[in-house]
C-alpha positions as CSV (number, residue, x, y, z in Angstrom):
1,X,-14.3,0.0,9.3
2,X,-14.3,-3.5,7.8
3,X,-11.3,-5.8,8.4
4,X,-9.2,-7.8,6.0
5,X,-6.6,-10.5,6.5
6,X,-3.2,-9.8,4.9
7,X,-2.1,-12.8,2.9
8,X,-1.7,-16.1,4.8
9,X,-0.8,-14.2,8.0
10,X,-2.7,-13.8,11.2
11,X,-2.8,-10.0,10.7
12,X,-6.3,-8.7,10.5
13,X,-6.3,-5.0,9.8
14,X,-8.6,-2.2,8.7
15,X,-9.4,-2.2,5.0
16,X,-7.6,1.1,4.6
17,X,-4.1,1.9,5.9
18,X,-2.3,5.2,6.4
19,X,0.9,5.9,4.5
20,X,3.3,8.0,6.7
21,X,5.7,9.3,4.1
22,X,4.7,13.0,4.8
23,X,4.3,12.9,8.5
24,X,7.7,14.4,9.1
25,X,6.4,17.7,7.8
26,X,4.1,18.0,10.8
27,X,4.6,19.4,14.3
28,X,4.4,16.7,17.0
29,X,0.9,17.6,18.2
30,X,-0.4,17.7,14.7
31,X,1.2,14.3,13.9
32,X,-0.4,12.9,17.0
33,X,-3.8,14.1,15.9
34,X,-3.4,12.5,12.5
35,X,-2.5,9.2,14.0
36,X,-5.2,9.2,16.6
37,X,-7.8,10.4,14.1
38,X,-6.9,7.6,11.7
39,X,-7.2,5.0,14.5
40,X,-10.6,6.4,15.5
41,X,-11.8,5.7,12.0
42,X,-10.6,2.0,12.2
43,X,-7.2,2.4,10.5
44,X,-4.7,0.4,12.4
45,X,-1.9,-0.4,9.9
46,X,0.7,2.4,9.4
47,X,3.0,2.1,6.4
48,X,6.5,3.4,6.6
49,X,9.8,3.1,4.8
50,X,13.4,3.8,5.9
51,X,13.7,6.5,3.1
52,X,10.6,8.5,4.1
53,X,12.0,11.8,5.2
54,X,15.4,10.1,5.3
55,X,14.2,8.2,8.3
56,X,12.7,11.2,10.0
57,X,9.1,10.1,9.3
58,X,9.5,7.0,11.4
59,X,11.0,9.1,14.2
60,X,8.3,11.8,14.1
61,X,5.6,9.0,14.2
62,X,7.0,7.4,17.3
63,X,7.6,10.6,19.1
64,X,4.2,12.0,18.2
65,X,2.3,9.0,19.6
66,X,4.7,8.6,22.6
67,X,5.3,5.1,21.6
68,X,4.9,2.6,24.4
69,X,3.7,-1.0,24.9
70,X,0.1,0.0,25.3
71,X,0.1,2.1,22.1
72,X,2.0,-0.5,20.2
73,X,-0.6,-3.2,20.9
74,X,-3.3,-1.2,19.2
75,X,-1.5,-0.8,15.9
76,X,0.3,-2.7,13.1
77,X,3.6,-1.2,11.9
78,X,4.9,-1.9,8.4
79,X,8.1,-0.6,6.9
80,X,10.1,-1.0,3.7
81,X,13.8,-1.1,2.8
82,X,16.0,-1.5,-0.2
83,X,16.1,2.0,-1.8
84,X,19.4,3.9,-1.3
85,X,20.8,7.1,-2.7
86,X,20.9,6.4,-6.4
87,X,20.6,2.6,-6.3
88,X,18.7,-0.4,-4.8
89,X,20.1,-2.8,-2.2
90,X,18.7,-6.1,-1.1
91,X,21.9,-7.3,0.4
92,X,21.7,-9.1,3.7
93,X,23.8,-6.5,5.5
94,X,21.6,-3.6,4.3
95,X,18.3,-5.3,5.1
96,X,19.5,-6.1,8.7
97,X,20.9,-2.6,9.1
98,X,17.8,-1.0,7.8
99,X,15.5,-2.9,10.1
100,X,17.7,-2.0,13.1
101,X,17.4,1.6,12.1
102,X,13.6,1.5,11.7
103,X,13.1,-0.3,15.0
104,X,15.2,2.4,16.8
105,X,13.3,5.2,15.1
106,X,9.9,3.7,15.7
107,X,10.8,2.9,19.3
108,X,9.6,-0.7,19.0
109,X,11.1,-4.2,19.3
110,X,9.4,-5.5,16.2
111,X,7.5,-4.5,13.0
112,X,4.5,-6.5,11.9
113,X,5.6,-6.6,8.3
114,X,8.7,-5.7,6.3
115,X,8.6,-5.1,2.5
116,X,11.3,-5.0,0.0
117,X,11.0,-1.6,-1.7
118,X,11.5,-1.6,-5.5
119,X,13.2,-4.6,-7.2
120,X,17.0,-4.8,-7.0
121,X,18.4,-6.3,-10.2
122,X,21.5,-7.4,-8.4
123,X,19.8,-9.1,-5.5
124,X,20.8,-12.6,-4.5
125,X,17.7,-14.4,-3.2
126,X,19.8,-16.6,-0.9
127,X,21.0,-13.4,0.9
128,X,17.5,-12.1,1.3
129,X,16.4,-15.5,2.7
130,X,19.2,-15.4,5.2
131,X,18.3,-11.9,6.3
132,X,14.6,-12.8,6.7
133,X,15.5,-15.9,8.7
134,X,17.6,-13.8,11.1
135,X,14.8,-11.2,11.5
136,X,12.1,-13.8,12.0
137,X,14.0,-15.9,14.5
138,X,15.0,-12.8,16.5
139,X,11.3,-11.7,16.6
140,X,12.2,-8.3,15.0
141,X,9.9,-8.9,12.0
142,X,6.7,-11.0,12.1
143,X,5.9,-11.1,8.4
144,X,7.4,-10.3,5.0
145,X,6.4,-8.9,1.7
146,X,7.5,-7.1,-1.4
147,X,6.7,-3.9,-3.3
148,X,6.5,-3.3,-7.0
149,X,7.5,-6.9,-8.0
150,X,6.2,-9.1,-10.8
151,X,5.4,-12.8,-10.5
152,X,8.8,-14.2,-11.6
153,X,10.7,-11.9,-9.2
154,X,8.5,-13.2,-6.4
155,X,8.9,-16.8,-7.5
156,X,12.7,-16.5,-7.5
157,X,12.6,-15.1,-4.0
158,X,10.1,-17.7,-2.8
159,X,12.4,-20.5,-3.9
160,X,14.7,-19.7,-1.0
161,X,12.4,-18.4,1.6
162,X,10.9,-20.4,4.5
163,X,8.4,-17.5,5.2
164,X,5.3,-16.7,3.2
165,X,5.2,-13.4,1.4
166,X,1.9,-11.8,2.5
167,X,1.9,-8.4,0.6
168,X,2.8,-6.9,-2.7
169,X,2.5,-3.1,-2.7
170,X,1.6,-1.8,-6.2
171,X,0.5,1.5,-7.7
172,X,-3.2,1.4,-8.4
173,X,-5.9,4.0,-8.8
174,X,-9.0,4.4,-11.0
175,X,-6.7,6.3,-13.4
176,X,-3.7,4.0,-13.1
177,X,-4.9,0.5,-14.0
178,X,-2.3,-1.4,-16.1
179,X,-2.6,-4.5,-13.9
180,X,-6.3,-4.6,-14.8
181,X,-6.2,-3.4,-18.4
182,X,-4.4,-6.4,-19.9
183,X,-6.9,-8.8,-18.5
184,X,-9.6,-7.2,-20.7
185,X,-7.5,-7.2,-23.9
186,X,-6.2,-10.7,-24.2
187,X,-4.8,-11.6,-27.6
188,X,-5.4,-8.1,-29.0
189,X,-3.0,-5.8,-30.8
190,X,-3.8,-2.6,-28.9
191,X,-1.7,-0.8,-26.3
192,X,-3.8,-2.0,-23.3
193,X,-3.1,-5.6,-24.3
194,X,0.6,-5.2,-23.4
195,X,1.3,-7.2,-20.3
196,X,3.4,-4.8,-18.1
197,X,3.5,-6.8,-14.9
198,X,3.1,-10.5,-15.7
199,X,-0.5,-10.8,-14.6
200,X,0.4,-9.8,-11.1
201,X,-3.1,-9.3,-9.9
202,X,-4.1,-12.8,-10.8
203,X,-0.8,-14.2,-9.5
204,X,-1.4,-12.6,-6.1
205,X,-4.9,-13.9,-5.9
206,X,-3.7,-17.4,-6.7
207,X,-1.0,-17.3,-4.1
208,X,-3.0,-15.5,-1.3
209,X,-0.8,-12.4,-1.4
210,X,-2.6,-9.2,-0.5
211,X,-2.1,-6.2,-2.8
212,X,-1.7,-2.9,-1.2
213,X,-2.5,0.0,-3.5
214,X,-0.1,3.0,-3.2
215,X,-1.0,6.4,-4.6
216,X,-4.7,5.7,-4.9
217,X,-5.4,9.3,-5.8
218,X,-2.5,10.0,-8.1
219,X,-2.1,10.1,-11.8
220,X,1.2,9.2,-13.3
221,X,3.8,8.5,-10.5
222,X,4.1,11.8,-8.8
223,X,2.2,14.2,-11.1
224,X,-0.5,14.9,-8.6
225,X,-4.1,14.0,-7.7
226,X,-6.7,13.3,-10.2
227,X,-9.6,13.9,-7.8
228,X,-10.9,17.4,-8.5
229,X,-8.4,17.9,-11.3
230,X,-9.9,19.6,-14.3
231,X,-7.7,17.6,-16.6
232,X,-9.9,14.6,-15.8
233,X,-13.5,15.9,-16.3
234,X,-15.2,12.6,-17.1
235,X,-14.0,10.6,-14.2
236,X,-14.5,13.5,-11.8
237,X,-18.1,13.9,-13.0
238,X,-18.7,10.2,-12.4
239,X,-17.0,10.4,-8.9
240,X,-19.3,13.3,-8.1
241,X,-22.4,11.5,-9.3
242,X,-21.7,8.5,-7.2
243,X,-20.6,10.6,-4.2
244,X,-23.9,12.3,-4.2
245,X,-25.7,9.0,-4.5
246,X,-23.9,7.4,-1.5
247,X,-23.6,10.6,0.6
248,X,-19.8,10.6,0.7
249,X,-16.9,12.5,-0.8
250,X,-15.4,12.0,-4.3
251,X,-12.2,10.6,-2.6
252,X,-14.2,8.0,-0.7
253,X,-15.7,6.8,-4.0
254,X,-12.2,6.5,-5.5
255,X,-11.2,4.3,-2.6
256,X,-14.5,2.3,-2.8
257,X,-13.6,1.5,-6.4
258,X,-10.4,-0.2,-5.3
259,X,-12.1,-2.0,-2.4
260,X,-14.8,-3.3,-4.8
261,X,-12.2,-5.5,-6.5
262,X,-12.2,-9.1,-5.1
263,X,-8.3,-9.3,-4.9
264,X,-8.1,-8.4,-1.2
265,X,-6.7,-4.9,-2.0
266,X,-5.8,-2.5,0.8
267,X,-5.4,1.1,-0.2
268,X,-2.5,3.0,1.4
269,X,-3.8,6.5,1.9
270,X,-1.2,9.2,2.5
271,X,-3.3,12.2,3.5
272,X,-2.3,14.2,6.6
273,X,-5.7,16.0,6.5
274,X,-7.7,14.6,9.4
275,X,-11.1,15.6,8.0
276,X,-10.3,14.1,4.6
277,X,-9.2,10.8,6.4
278,X,-12.5,10.6,8.2
279,X,-14.3,11.1,4.9
280,X,-12.2,8.6,3.0
281,X,-12.7,5.9,5.8
282,X,-16.4,5.9,4.9
283,X,-15.5,4.0,1.7
284,X,-15.4,0.9,3.8
285,X,-19.2,1.1,4.2
286,X,-19.8,1.4,0.4
287,X,-20.0,-1.5,-2.1
288,X,-20.3,-0.1,-5.6
289,X,-22.4,-2.1,-8.0
290,X,-20.7,-4.0,-10.8
291,X,-22.1,-1.5,-13.3
292,X,-20.8,1.5,-11.2
293,X,-17.4,-0.1,-11.0
294,X,-17.2,-0.4,-14.8
295,X,-18.6,3.1,-15.4
296,X,-15.8,4.5,-13.3
297,X,-13.2,2.4,-15.2
298,X,-14.4,3.6,-18.6
299,X,-14.9,7.2,-17.4
300,X,-11.1,7.4,-17.3
301,X,-10.8,6.7,-21.0
302,X,-10.4,3.0,-20.7
303,X,-12.3,1.1,-23.4
304,X,-13.8,-2.4,-23.1
305,X,-13.1,-4.7,-26.1
């Protein structure tokens, strides 16, 4: 699998990462197989959050792989904090408490990256900066990022930070493209012209922040997969056509579509199916043509002006 560099950090990771939200549903031996299989394909960044399985996903992950120093050196661990039961919390105390909990569950002394999960309207950037400084100086977090934030939210945070933000995790799939749509429809009076995220994709490219694409196979937020879904006949026909051309699965083409964008985007794949993961990883070997990328974009119903 090809490598990419996350933001301005020294972290070089596989182009595709594994999201571990559902790993708590597996038995230990099955979870271990999922992790080892992913690493065999070149995946080395594992994405967690303190709320996944109410913390159980992090525990199952560490127990399954029998976390130790040798294992830890072979992988990059990322976790997220800030979502609580019914509200968001970027307070210093909660960030520090959340990281301590994640480190204990993951059986490690540090995480490679910590992301703020969903914007907190009540956050004080000075508090976040204080928390990040403590975590950085103690060696408990190497790098920091955000999730689902727009440029002004990031700028407000950056005003007080000493550390670079290396990642912004955003929803993106071939059927969920608002961060791309507005760029095609500048100064137009149609719905795709509505700027929903403040040009986040261009902002991240300008500031060397890597975008991580969550739910790369989903439509809506949690409505379900679009790949193989009869409600999306045109895009699935195009996925199938390209899959046959390149000798891979439809899902690999959906990931190759994301990787084709020059914004340094890393898909976060949440499958716990080992065969599917092996097939998806083949996307790293595919570079869709410009025409094929646009054909997939328009097959979803998007119209070019």
